[in-house]
DOLO-763736 format. One record per residue (C-alpha): chain; x, y, z. Coordinates in nm, 3 decimals. Example, Ala and Ser with C-alpha at 12.3 -4.5 7.8 and 13.67 -1.06 7.14 Angstrom:
> ch/u/v/w
> A/1.230/-0.450/0.780
> A/1.367/-0.106/0.714
END
This chain:
> ch/u/v/w
> A/-3.432/-1.966/-0.197
> A/-3.398/-2.066/-0.562
> A/-3.491/-1.855/-0.861
> A/-3.452/-1.804/-1.234
> A/-3.331/-1.475/-1.384
> A/-3.474/-1.396/-1.729
> A/-3.322/-1.162/-1.991
> A/-3.432/-1.096/-2.347
> A/-3.698/-0.908/-2.540
> A/-3.958/-0.787/-2.286
> A/-3.750/-0.892/-1.986
> A/-3.446/-0.715/-1.837
> A/-3.298/-0.938/-1.564
> A/-3.638/-1.016/-1.411
> A/-3.632/-1.264/-1.123
> A/-3.882/-1.548/-1.073
> A/-3.873/-1.744/-0.748
> A/-3.922/-2.121/-0.761
> A/-4.207/-2.203/-0.522
> A/-4.376/-2.536/-0.462
> A/-4.084/-2.720/-0.620
> A/-4.178/-2.631/-0.979
> A/-4.141/-2.339/-1.222
> A/-4.302/-2.367/-1.568
> A/-4.184/-2.178/-1.876
> A/-4.382/-2.119/-2.196
> A/-4.611/-1.903/-2.406
> A/-4.930/-2.010/-2.228
> A/-5.082/-1.771/-1.972
> A/-5.088/-2.044/-1.708
> A/-4.704/-2.070/-1.708
> A/-4.500/-1.915/-1.425
> A/-4.267/-1.748/-1.676
> A/-4.459/-1.629/-1.981
> A/-4.242/-1.577/-2.291
> A/-4.444/-1.391/-2.558
> A/-4.276/-1.527/-2.869
> A/-4.424/-1.742/-3.143
> A/-4.110/-1.961/-3.142
> A/-4.180/-2.060/-2.780
> A/-4.410/-2.358/-2.723
> A/-4.719/-2.321/-2.504
> A/-4.555/-2.531/-2.232
> A/-4.191/-2.522/-2.333
> A/-3.989/-2.638/-2.031
> A/-3.981/-2.645/-1.652
> A/-3.749/-2.641/-1.352
> A/-3.841/-2.894/-1.083
> A/-3.703/-2.979/-0.741
> A/-3.672/-3.351/-0.681
> A/-3.472/-3.544/-0.417
> A/-3.285/-3.226/-0.311
> A/-3.174/-3.158/-0.666
> A/-3.300/-2.903/-0.921
> A/-3.360/-3.030/-1.275
> A/-3.428/-2.859/-1.606
> A/-3.674/-3.052/-1.825
> A/-3.782/-2.984/-2.183
> A/-4.156/-3.051/-2.226
> A/-4.138/-3.167/-2.587
> A/-4.103/-2.817/-2.728
> A/-4.072/-2.758/-3.102
> A/-3.753/-2.547/-3.090
> A/-3.598/-2.704/-2.782
> A/-3.423/-2.594/-2.463
> A/-3.048/-2.553/-2.479
> A/-2.755/-2.543/-2.237
> A/-2.421/-2.430/-2.384
> A/-2.566/-2.459/-2.732
> A/-2.679/-2.821/-2.691
> A/-3.041/-2.928/-2.685
> A/-3.135/-3.117/-2.370
> A/-3.423/-3.331/-2.254
> A/-3.340/-3.328/-1.884
> A/-3.031/-3.202/-1.701
> A/-2.931/-3.131/-1.342
> A/-2.889/-2.761/-1.263
> A/-2.609/-2.598/-1.061
> A/-2.618/-2.244/-0.930
> A/-2.517/-2.004/-1.207
> A/-2.611/-2.236/-1.496
> A/-2.755/-2.059/-1.801
> A/-3.003/-2.206/-2.050
> A/-3.177/-2.060/-2.352
> A/-3.530/-2.074/-2.483
> A/-3.532/-1.932/-2.837
> A/-3.429/-1.562/-2.789
> A/-3.434/-1.567/-2.407
> A/-3.148/-1.632/-2.166
> A/-3.241/-1.778/-1.828
> A/-3.003/-1.817/-1.533
> A/-3.068/-2.054/-1.243
> A/-2.939/-1.987/-0.892
> A/-3.003/-2.126/-0.545
> A/-2.776/-1.879/-0.359
> A/-2.881/-1.542/-0.216
> A/-2.550/-1.379/-0.319
> A/-2.615/-1.430/-0.689
> A/-2.855/-1.137/-0.721
> A/-2.615/-0.903/-0.541
> A/-2.329/-1.013/-0.765
> A/-2.546/-0.974/-1.074
> A/-2.652/-0.625/-0.967
> A/-2.291/-0.528/-0.893
> A/-2.186/-0.651/-1.237
> A/-2.467/-0.450/-1.393
> A/-2.356/-0.135/-1.210
> A/-1.998/-0.193/-1.326
> A/-2.125/-0.214/-1.685
> A/-2.304/0.118/-1.638
> A/-1.993/0.280/-1.486
> A/-1.780/0.153/-1.772
> A/-2.023/0.289/-2.032
> A/-2.044/0.628/-1.862
> A/-1.664/0.643/-1.833
> A/-1.610/0.562/-2.201
> A/-1.877/0.808/-2.318
> A/-1.742/1.089/-2.099
> A/-1.388/1.044/-2.229
> A/-1.511/1.037/-2.588
> A/-1.741/1.342/-2.561
> A/-1.480/1.561/-2.387
> A/-1.189/1.419/-2.586
> A/-1.001/1.361/-2.259
> A/-0.739/1.139/-2.418
> A/-0.585/1.441/-2.589
> A/-0.575/1.663/-2.279
> A/-0.263/1.712/-2.071
> A/-0.251/1.634/-1.700
> A/-0.248/2.006/-1.621
> A/-0.564/2.058/-1.826
> A/-0.737/1.770/-1.646
> A/-0.673/1.942/-1.313
> A/-0.870/2.248/-1.429
> A/-1.181/2.305/-1.215
> A/-1.376/2.431/-1.513
> A/-1.318/2.099/-1.688
> A/-1.449/1.905/-1.389
> A/-1.760/2.126/-1.382
> A/-1.815/2.069/-1.753
> A/-1.755/1.695/-1.711
> A/-2.007/1.686/-1.427
> A/-2.275/1.846/-1.648
> A/-2.206/1.603/-1.933
> A/-2.219/1.312/-1.690
> A/-2.559/1.421/-1.555
> A/-2.696/1.398/-1.910
> A/-2.537/1.056/-1.969
> A/-2.676/0.924/-1.641
> A/-3.026/1.024/-1.747
> A/-2.980/0.817/-2.062
> A/-2.884/0.514/-1.851
> A/-3.122/0.579/-1.559
> A/-3.341/0.278/-1.628
> A/-3.038/0.047/-1.605
> A/-2.945/0.171/-1.257
> A/-3.136/0.016/-0.963
> A/-3.336/0.283/-0.781
> A/-3.180/0.199/-0.446
> A/-2.830/0.262/-0.579
> A/-2.666/0.596/-0.498
> A/-2.636/0.802/-0.817
> A/-2.390/1.039/-0.646
> A/-2.147/0.754/-0.576
> A/-2.162/0.640/-0.941
> A/-2.103/0.994/-1.061
> A/-1.807/1.050/-0.827
> A/-1.649/0.717/-0.925
> A/-1.674/0.800/-1.295
> A/-1.535/1.154/-1.251
> A/-1.246/1.026/-1.037
> A/-1.164/0.765/-1.300
> A/-1.186/1.006/-1.594
> A/-1.005/1.304/-1.437
> A/-0.809/1.163/-1.143
> A/-0.675/0.843/-0.993
> A/-1.003/0.653/-0.979
> A/-1.072/0.467/-0.652
> A/-0.736/0.581/-0.514
> A/-0.875/0.932/-0.465
> A/-1.088/0.840/-0.161
> A/-0.815/0.620/-0.011
> A/-0.557/0.896/-0.038
> A/-0.800/1.134/0.136
> A/-0.867/0.886/0.421
> A/-0.625/0.970/0.704
> A/-0.680/0.629/0.868
> A/-0.529/0.449/0.566
> A/-0.148/0.441/0.574
> A/-0.071/0.218/0.274
> A/-0.249/0.122/-0.048
> A/-0.165/-0.190/-0.250
> A/-0.330/-0.243/-0.590
> A/-0.284/-0.604/-0.704
> A/-0.552/-0.593/-0.974
> A/-0.877/-0.415/-1.070
> A/-1.078/-0.588/-0.796
> A/-0.794/-0.655/-0.552
> A/-0.707/-0.332/-0.372
> A/-0.569/-0.383/-0.022
> A/-0.520/-0.109/0.237
> A/-0.340/-0.089/0.569
> A/-0.551/0.065/0.841
> A/-0.449/0.079/1.208
> A/-0.158/-0.150/1.126
> A/-0.374/-0.423/0.968
> A/-0.430/-0.518/0.605
> A/-0.779/-0.556/0.463
> A/-0.938/-0.592/0.119
> A/-1.103/-0.268/0.009
> A/-1.454/-0.268/-0.136
> A/-1.343/-0.028/-0.410
> A/-1.221/-0.133/-0.753
> A/-1.086/-0.015/-1.086
> A/-1.295/-0.073/-1.398
> A/-1.011/-0.248/-1.578
> A/-0.637/-0.305/-1.595
> A/-0.623/-0.020/-1.846
> A/-0.762/0.216/-1.580
> A/-0.485/0.110/-1.338
> A/-0.226/0.187/-1.604
> A/-0.387/0.527/-1.665
> A/-0.362/0.606/-1.293
> A/0.008/0.512/-1.297
> A/0.072/0.735/-1.599
> A/-0.103/1.025/-1.426
> A/0.118/0.977/-1.120
> A/0.453/0.959/-1.299
> A/0.380/1.207/-1.579
> A/0.404/1.533/-1.379
> A/0.747/1.441/-1.238
> A/0.897/1.363/-1.578
> A/0.911/0.986/-1.543
> A/0.766/0.722/-1.771
> A/0.646/0.366/-1.758
> A/0.612/0.130/-2.055
> A/0.731/-0.211/-2.170
> A/1.089/-0.087/-2.204
> A/1.079/0.066/-1.855
> A/0.817/-0.137/-1.664
> A/0.911/-0.027/-1.309
> A/0.901/0.319/-1.159
> A/0.936/0.496/-0.824
> A/0.755/0.826/-0.784
> A/0.616/1.066/-0.531
> A/0.273/1.227/-0.510
> A/0.234/1.600/-0.453
> A/0.167/1.539/-0.082
> A/0.493/1.344/-0.044
> A/0.342/0.993/-0.052
> A/0.582/0.735/-0.196
> A/0.468/0.532/-0.499
> A/0.606/0.220/-0.663
> A/0.447/0.081/-0.979
> A/0.525/-0.223/-1.194
> A/0.346/-0.331/-1.511
> A/0.345/-0.631/-1.747
> A/0.549/-0.811/-1.866
> A/0.717/-0.801/-1.521
> A/0.385/-0.801/-1.334
> A/0.222/-1.115/-1.471
> A/-0.143/-1.061/-1.384
> A/-0.201/-0.685/-1.377
> A/-0.034/-0.347/-1.338
> A/0.029/-0.299/-0.966
> A/0.064/0.008/-0.746
> A/0.202/0.037/-0.394
> A/0.156/0.369/-0.214
> A/0.303/0.450/0.126
> A/0.112/0.758/0.231
> A/0.287/1.062/0.367
> A/0.143/1.150/0.711
> A/-0.027/1.488/0.729
> A/0.070/1.520/1.096
> A/0.434/1.515/1.200
> A/0.498/1.211/1.420
> A/0.682/1.284/1.745
> A/0.819/1.109/2.051
> A/0.496/1.186/2.237
> A/0.315/0.976/1.976
> A/0.559/0.691/2.035
> A/0.479/0.711/2.406
> A/0.104/0.719/2.344
> A/0.120/0.410/2.122
> A/0.345/0.222/2.365
> A/0.635/0.201/2.119
> A/0.902/0.290/2.377
> A/0.941/0.450/2.721
> A/1.038/0.792/2.856
> A/1.387/0.675/2.970
> A/1.451/0.540/2.619
> A/1.351/0.875/2.468
> A/1.577/1.063/2.709
> A/1.871/0.840/2.614
> A/1.811/0.876/2.240
> A/1.786/1.255/2.273
> A/2.118/1.263/2.459
> A/2.281/1.047/2.188
> A/2.164/1.278/1.908
> A/2.260/1.599/2.084
> A/2.600/1.451/2.170
> A/2.654/1.374/1.800
> A/2.669/0.996/1.828
> A/2.647/0.814/1.496
> A/2.329/0.608/1.493
> A/2.184/0.331/1.277
> A/1.810/0.261/1.277
> A/1.747/-0.102/1.194
> A/1.423/-0.280/1.110
> A/1.221/-0.474/0.854
> A/1.005/-0.339/0.573
> A/0.719/-0.128/0.708
> A/0.856/-0.127/1.063
> A/0.875/0.252/1.081
> A/1.246/0.317/1.025
> A/1.194/0.638/0.830
> A/0.950/0.772/1.090
> A/1.202/0.704/1.366
> A/1.477/0.865/1.158
> A/1.260/1.173/1.116
> A/1.193/1.196/1.490
> A/1.557/1.144/1.592
> A/1.669/1.404/1.336
> A/1.441/1.658/1.500
> A/1.666/1.642/1.812
> A/1.965/1.780/1.617
> A/2.059/2.125/1.757
> A/1.928/2.421/1.560
> A/2.273/2.557/1.475
> A/2.394/2.245/1.290
> A/2.397/2.232/0.911
> A/2.200/1.919/0.813
> A/2.208/1.746/0.474
> A/1.938/1.486/0.405
> A/1.977/1.235/0.122
> A/1.691/1.008/0.012
> A/1.563/0.805/-0.280
> A/1.220/0.957/-0.224
> A/1.208/1.265/-0.003
> A/1.009/1.182/0.311
> A/1.202/1.351/0.591
> A/1.051/1.670/0.730
> A/1.291/1.839/0.973
> A/1.189/2.145/1.177
> A/1.537/2.302/1.174
> A/1.612/2.602/0.953
> A/1.957/2.497/0.827
> A/1.854/2.191/0.623
> A/1.951/2.099/0.266
> A/1.733/1.826/0.118
> A/1.858/1.610/-0.170
> A/1.691/1.335/-0.369
> A/1.826/1.080/-0.616
> A/1.736/1.085/-0.984
> A/1.677/0.787/-1.215
> A/1.829/0.763/-1.561
> A/1.650/0.922/-1.856
> A/1.512/0.755/-2.170
> A/1.865/0.715/-2.307
> A/1.981/0.550/-1.984
> A/2.183/0.855/-1.879
> A/2.169/1.114/-1.605
> A/2.123/0.883/-1.306
> A/2.225/1.028/-0.969
> A/2.254/0.771/-0.688
> A/2.260/0.801/-0.311
> A/2.633/0.730/-0.327
> A/2.683/1.024/-0.564
> A/2.493/1.252/-0.327
> A/2.680/1.130/-0.017
> A/3.013/1.202/-0.186
> A/2.895/1.546/-0.291
> A/2.758/1.617/0.056
> A/3.110/1.594/0.199
> A/3.198/1.905/-0.006
> A/2.904/2.104/0.135
> A/3.038/2.159/0.486
> A/2.781/1.945/0.667
> A/2.762/1.906/1.044
> A/2.521/1.615/1.010
> A/2.447/1.383/0.720
> A/2.114/1.199/0.729
> A/2.072/0.923/0.470
> A/1.722/0.783/0.428
> A/1.849/0.428/0.375
> A/2.180/0.260/0.307
> A/2.126/-0.017/0.055
> A/2.447/-0.026/-0.148
> A/2.802/0.100/-0.180
> A/2.708/0.436/-0.027
> A/2.746/0.264/0.311
> A/3.124/0.289/0.270
> A/3.111/0.663/0.201
> A/2.870/0.712/0.491
> A/3.097/0.525/0.735
> A/3.403/0.715/0.614
> A/3.217/1.041/0.672
> A/3.128/0.928/1.024
> A/3.496/0.861/1.085
> A/3.622/1.191/0.948
> A/3.458/1.459/1.157
> A/3.091/1.423/1.060
> A/2.974/1.279/1.390
> A/2.605/1.267/1.467
> A/2.509/1.126/1.129
> A/2.209/0.894/1.097
> A/2.082/0.635/0.852
> A/1.865/0.324/0.831
> A/1.925/-0.035/0.717
> A/1.706/-0.341/0.668
> A/1.786/-0.592/0.944
> A/1.605/-0.789/1.215
> A/1.846/-0.744/1.509
> A/2.118/-0.494/1.608
> A/2.391/-0.748/1.534
> A/2.230/-0.823/1.195
> A/2.238/-0.449/1.123
> A/2.618/-0.445/1.155
> A/2.645/-0.753/0.934
> A/2.422/-0.581/0.683
> A/2.650/-0.277/0.683
> A/2.945/-0.510/0.635
> A/2.785/-0.658/0.322
> A/2.691/-0.314/0.188
> A/3.049/-0.188/0.223
> A/3.173/-0.489/0.027
> A/2.925/-0.389/-0.248
> A/3.122/-0.068/-0.300
> A/3.357/-0.265/-0.526
> A/3.678/-0.207/-0.330
> A/3.891/-0.507/-0.238
> A/3.893/-0.437/0.137
> A/3.994/-0.699/0.395
> A/3.701/-0.809/0.611
> A/3.890/-0.710/0.925
> A/3.935/-0.356/0.791
> A/3.564/-0.330/0.708
> A/3.465/-0.440/1.060
> A/3.711/-0.197/1.219
> A/3.560/0.082/1.008
> A/3.208/-0.006/1.124
> A/3.303/-0.049/1.490
> A/3.479/0.288/1.500
> A/3.206/0.473/1.309
> A/2.879/0.343/1.459
> A/2.800/0.420/1.823
> A/2.434/0.318/1.865
> A/2.190/0.086/1.689
> A/1.815/0.143/1.738
> A/1.615/-0.169/1.652
> A/1.247/-0.121/1.564
> A/1.004/-0.405/1.487
> A/0.650/-0.444/1.364
> A/0.437/-0.704/1.541
> A/0.141/-0.918/1.437
> A/-0.115/-0.671/1.579
> A/0.024/-0.394/1.360
> A/0.204/-0.214/1.643
> A/0.563/-0.096/1.607
> A/0.801/-0.101/1.903
> A/1.164/-0.021/1.969
> A/1.284/-0.368/2.070
> A/1.646/-0.276/2.147
> A/1.881/0.017/2.182
> A/2.235/-0.118/2.167
> A/2.584/0.029/2.200
> A/2.857/-0.080/1.957
> A/3.192/-0.148/2.125
> A/3.537/-0.233/1.987
> A/3.607/-0.559/1.805
> A/3.716/-0.864/2.003
> A/3.896/-1.137/1.809
> A/3.767/-0.978/1.492
> A/3.401/-0.997/1.599
> A/3.161/-0.713/1.680
> A/3.097/-0.655/2.049
> A/2.762/-0.500/2.142
> A/2.570/-0.445/2.462
> A/2.199/-0.371/2.496
> A/2.113/-0.055/2.689
> A/1.734/-0.101/2.663
> A/1.526/-0.399/2.548
> A/1.167/-0.503/2.488
> A/1.064/-0.854/2.595
> A/0.741/-0.999/2.457
> A/0.522/-1.172/2.717
> A/0.204/-1.269/2.530
> A/-0.117/-1.147/2.365
> A/-0.401/-0.957/2.534
> A/-0.767/-1.066/2.493
> A/-0.802/-0.784/2.238
> A/-0.520/-0.931/2.029
> A/-0.259/-0.673/2.134
> A/0.102/-0.778/2.181
> A/0.203/-0.763/2.546
> A/0.554/-0.711/2.669
> A/0.784/-0.514/2.896
> A/1.043/-0.246/2.827
> A/1.340/-0.232/3.055
> A/1.686/-0.086/3.093
> A/1.946/-0.360/3.121
> A/2.152/-0.179/3.386
> A/2.443/-0.139/3.143
> A/2.601/0.207/3.142
> A/2.720/0.312/2.792
> A/3.097/0.331/2.759
> A/3.072/0.676/2.599
> A/2.879/0.822/2.895
> A/3.193/0.957/3.063
> A/3.273/1.154/2.747
> A/2.927/1.309/2.755
> A/2.948/1.410/3.119
> A/3.298/1.553/3.072
> A/3.158/1.760/2.787
> A/2.915/1.912/3.035
> A/2.600/1.721/2.932
> A/2.349/1.662/3.208
> A/2.262/1.291/3.199
> A/2.000/1.150/3.436
> A/2.159/0.826/3.556
> A/1.825/0.693/3.679
> A/1.723/0.609/3.320
> A/1.967/0.316/3.329
> A/1.805/0.157/3.637
> A/1.635/-0.174/3.536
> A/1.265/-0.097/3.587
> A/1.012/-0.287/3.377
> A/0.730/-0.095/3.204
> A/0.445/-0.291/3.048
> A/0.317/-0.238/2.694
> A/-0.001/-0.368/2.534
> A/-0.193/-0.437/2.854
END
C-alpha cells in the first residue's frame, strides 16, 4: 500500500491511498486530493507509479511543487519524502508502519503539551518533593489534566486510551515517569535507561527493550533529581555520577552529561519484595540439597566464606541467604555501599557508607566501617562487597577471632577470587610482601562459593571450593561440589549436572570434634541434572 498524508489548512494528517497507479492533486473537483486554495492550480501535480517506482510530477502549475524548498518538474519519491504545494505539506509513504509511527509521534506531542501545561498551571517546578507526594495534589492535578485533555481531544485518535495518556502525564509530572510501572512490576528485576526511547528491562533473566519512553532527556534528569533529592545527594555537571537507593531498597546508579555522551542514564537493580531462600535456589535448579547442607554447616561452624561471581550473577542474594544461617545468638554487623541485606536475626547492626558532601568532605568508606566494626564486639562481620583496601582489614579480622565472616568479590572462578583478594589487599597501600599477602588469605579464607549467570538468564552455583595451605607460594584449593555444563535444552535452557567430587574437606574433623552432626553422604559423587 502507498499513500500520501496531507496537512495544512482544512486537512489535519488526512491519508489518501494511491490506487490505480495515480493520485492527482489540485483545486479542481475531479482531483483525488482537492486543495481549496486560490494559489493552487486546477491540476497542480500528481504522484504516479511507473516501472515499480513512484514519481512526483508537477503539471505546469503556476506556483510550483517543491521538495526541500526547491521547485521540481519530476522527481522519484522515497518513503517518508515530504513535498509542498503552496500552504500544504504532503508526505509520501509506501510502508504500513509509517502511519503507526506518525500516530505515535502525534500522541507524544500531545503528551508533551499536556505535561508542560500541567506543570505551568500548578507551578510544580517550585514545589518540594514532599509536596509532590501529597495525595491532594495528585487529585488536583488529575482534575486539571481532565480539562486539558478536553482541549486536546480532537488531536487524540479515538482508539487511543485516554486513561493511559493521563497516567503517563501524571507519572511524569509528579513521579518518576515510565519508571513507575516498571518499579511496580514484580517480574522486572532490573531497569536500564539509555535514553528517552531506549529503556531496557530484565525479566526472567533476559533483557528486552521496553515499549515505554520518557518525553525527553530533561524528563530523565528530573527523575534522577527526584530519586537523589530525598536522601540528600545531588547530581549536576560538577558531580555527574551518583549512587542512591529508593524507599523500597532498590539500588540506583545514575550518570549524566558530560560523562554520559548521549543522554542521562539510570540503572536500577530492584529490591525483591519476597525474601529469597535456599528453597528458591532448589526450585530454580541453582544448586542441590547436599550443597545446601554443606553450606549451612560451614556457616554454623563459623567458617570464613567468600562468594565469588560476575556482575549480576546473584552474589548479594547468596550472601543474604548464607547470612540467614548464622545462629540467632551471634552479634552480626553488616557493611554495604547500598544496604540490600535483610537478615532475620534480632542481633543485627546495619551500616552503610556515605559519599562526600558538596565540599568534598565527610566521606565514610567501607574500609572505615570495617575498622570501626572491630570495636563493636562483633561475632560476625558481613561485608556486601570487597572492592578495595578494606579487603586487608576484613582478612585481618577473619584471622583475629572473627570467624564466620562473609563477603563477596568479583571473579569468574574460585582461584580467580583469591587472586582478586590478593590485588585488593595490595590496594591498601601497605608495602607487604606477596608471600605474606598469600599467607594471610590462605589462613583467613576457608570456603569459596562460585556463582555464575548463564546465557538463558539462570544463575547456578558452579563450584564450592575449600582453600588449603600454600604450596611453594601458590594457593592450593580443592573443589567439594561442582556444576558441569552439558548442553542446551530445546527450550533454550542450560543443561548440566551438579555433583560432589568425593573430596572430604580438611576441616571436617574439627567440625565433628566440636560435636556437629555432619551427614557424610553429601560428599558421595552422585550427579543431579539441572535444566532438563
